[in-house]
C-alpha positions in Angstrom: 0.0 0.0 0.0 1.5 3.3 -1.1 1.6 5.9 1.7 1.1 9.4 0.3 2.6 12.4 2.1 0.3 15.4 1.8 0.1 19.0 3.2 -2.8 21.0 4.5 -2.4 24.8 4.8 -3.8 26.3 8.0 -3.6 29.9 9.0 -0.8 28.9 11.4 1.2 27.0 8.8 1.3 23.7 6.9 0.4 20.4 8.5 2.1 17.4 6.9 0.1 14.2 7.0 0.0 10.6 5.6 -3.1 9.6 3.6 -3.5 6.1 2.2 -5.9 3.3 1.8 -9.5 3.8 0.7 -13.0 2.7 1.2 -16.1 3.8 3.2 -14.3 3.7 6.5 -11.8 6.3 7.8 -9.3 6.1 10.6 -7.3 9.0 11.8 -4.2 8.3 13.9 -2.8 11.3 16.0 0.6 10.6 17.5 1.9 12.0 20.8 4.6 14.3 22.0 7.8 13.6 20.0 6.0 10.9 18.1 5.5 10.1 14.4 2.7 8.8 12.1 4.9 5.7 11.8 4.2 4.9 15.4 0.9 3.6 14.3 2.8 0.4 13.5 0.5 -2.4 12.2 -2.5 -0.1 12.2 -1.4 0.7 8.7 -2.3 -2.8 7.6 -6.0 -1.9 8.0 -5.6 0.0 4.8 -5.7 -3.4 3.1 -9.1 -4.0 4.6 -10.8 -1.1 2.9 -9.9 1.6 5.5 -8.7 5.0 4.6 -6.0 6.1 7.1 -4.9 9.7 7.8 -2.1 10.4 10.1 -0.9 14.0 10.7 2.4 15.2 12.1 1.8 17.5 15.1 3.3 21.0 14.8 7.1 21.0 15.3 7.2 17.3 14.3 8.3 16.0 10.9 7.6 18.5 8.1 4.7 20.3 9.9 5.2 23.9 10.7 7.3 25.0 13.7 5.4 26.5 16.6 6.2 30.0 17.8 7.0 30.9 21.4 3.5 32.2 22.0 1.8 29.1 20.7 -0.6 27.6 23.3 -2.6 24.4 23.6 -5.8 26.2 22.4 -3.8 27.2 19.2 -2.9 23.5 18.7 -6.6 22.6 19.0 -7.6 25.3 16.6 -5.0 24.1 14.0 -6.6 20.7 14.0 -10.2 22.1 14.0 -9.2 23.7 10.7 -7.3 20.6 9.5 -10.3 18.3 9.9 -12.7 20.9 8.5 -10.6 21.2 5.3 -10.3 17.5 4.8 -14.1 17.2 5.1 -14.1 14.0 7.0 -17.2 12.1 8.2 -17.8 9.1 10.5 -14.2 8.9 11.6 -12.7 6.5 14.1 -10.1 8.7 15.7 -7.2 7.0 17.5 -5.0 9.3 19.5 -2.0 8.8 21.8 -0.8 11.0 24.6 -0.7 14.7 23.5 -2.7 13.6 20.5 -5.4 12.4 22.9 -5.3 15.8 24.8 -5.9 17.8 21.6 -8.7 15.4 20.6 -10.4 16.1 23.9 -10.0 19.8 23.2 -11.8 19.8 19.9 -15.1 21.7 20.0 -16.5 20.2 16.8 -16.6 16.4 17.1 -19.6 15.8 14.8 -17.3 14.2 12.2 -16.1 11.6 14.8 -17.8 8.3 15.0 -15.7 7.0 17.9 -12.7 8.2 19.9 -10.1 5.7 21.0 -7.7 7.4 23.5 -4.4 5.6 24.3 -2.9 7.0 27.5 -4.2 10.5 26.8 -2.0 13.3 28.2 -3.1 15.5 30.9 -6.7 14.4 31.5 -5.6 14.4 35.1 -6.1 17.6 37.1 -2.5 18.7 36.5 0.9 17.4 35.5 3.1 16.0 38.2 6.3 17.3 36.9 8.3 15.3 39.5 7.2 12.2 37.5 8.8 13.4 34.2 12.1 11.6 34.9 10.1 8.4 35.4 8.4 8.9 32.1 11.7 9.5 30.3 13.1 6.4 32.0 10.1 4.4 30.9 10.5 5.6 27.3 14.2 4.9 27.3 13.7 1.4 28.7 11.3 0.7 25.9 13.5 2.2 23.1 14.4 -1.2 21.6 10.7 -2.0 21.0 10.2 1.1 18.7 11.5 -0.4 15.5 10.5 -0.5 11.8 10.4 -3.7 9.9 13.9 -2.7 8.7 15.1 -2.7 12.3 15.7 1.0 12.6 14.8 2.5 15.9 11.8 4.8 15.5 11.6 6.3 19.0 15.2 6.9 20.3 16.1 9.1 23.2 15.4 12.8 22.8 18.7 13.9 21.4 18.2 11.9 18.2 14.9 13.7 17.5 16.8 16.7 16.5 14.0 19.0 15.2 11.8 18.3 18.2 14.7 18.4 20.6 15.7 21.9 19.7 12.0 22.9 20.1 11.7 21.1 23.4 11.4 24.3 25.6 8.5 25.7 23.5 6.8 22.3 23.4 7.0 22.0 27.2 5.5 25.5 27.5 2.7 24.3 25.3 2.1 21.3 27.5 1.8 23.5 30.5 -1.1 25.3 28.9 -3.3 22.2 28.6 -6.4 22.3 30.7 -8.4 19.3 32.0 -11.3 18.4 29.8 -13.8 15.5 29.9 -15.0 14.2 26.5 -18.6 15.2 25.6 -19.0 12.0 23.5 -18.3 8.4 24.3 -14.6 7.5 24.3 -12.8 4.2 24.7 -9.8 4.5 27.0 -6.8 2.2 26.7 -4.1 2.5 29.3 -0.7 1.1 30.3 -0.9 -0.1 33.9 2.6 1.3 34.6 2.3 4.6 32.8 4.5 7.0 34.7 3.7 10.2 32.8 -0.1 10.1 32.6 -1.2 7.5 35.3 -4.8 6.4 35.0 -7.0 8.9 36.8 -9.6 7.5 39.2 -12.5 9.2 37.4 -11.9 7.2 34.2 -13.9 4.1 35.3 -14.2 2.4 31.9 -10.5 2.2 30.9 -9.1 -1.1 29.6 -5.7 -1.7 31.1 -2.7 -3.4 29.4 0.7 -4.4 30.7 3.4 -1.8 30.2 3.9 1.9 30.4 3.0 5.0 28.3 4.0 3.2 25.0 2.6 -0.3 25.8 0.8 -0.5 22.4 4.0 -0.6 20.3 4.7 -4.2 21.3 1.0 -5.3 21.8 -0.1 -4.2 18.4 -2.6 -7.0 17.9 -4.4 -6.1 21.1 -4.7 -2.5 20.0 -5.9 -3.4 16.5 -8.5 -5.7 18.1 -9.9 -2.8 20.1 -9.9 -0.5 17.0 -11.7 -3.1 14.8 -14.6 -3.1 17.3 -15.5 0.4 16.0 -14.7 0.2 12.3 
């Protein structure tokens, strides 16, 4: 299946995104902080089952525009409000991880969404516990060997290899601090790593399905993730 790289011009700048597959079903995958569309892993194989797959790069990731110093979380949400409107999507299954989950919860217009699947969404807890950030980095580093392409190249190495994102880290962290707690207005399926050190499962999320592992558990339990997604396609 050929993966096409496209661009969508928003008033803030261009969003680069993957668009491939086809059919009457659409799945959107939104990666997390310092992530990539490639982190969808075997989700891409659903394109062979008649599913159109769209996967944007967040701002300051890949070929998407760089954020400015004054860029806030509400601006991030507004960028994707415009992105989805321009693509004219309908009945979408939206799968979002971490920061991607936070921006999904922030969307005002969710009419185009059929189902939200949130994987360890960032900051749906009352506030960030910044003391736990080292634990999150340790968790990510420990899992680094699991983030590989079929060619064996590490996809999710330590921060210093993600050069573009690394140099923007201060601005990205400022953006994270502007995220406000929000509860979804429409039903959402929550999938959580039981040892997530960065966004531990909040008590008020009673319906979450918990899996072994940390913040990136789904990268080595892809079949389990796909089974959950297929329930809603």
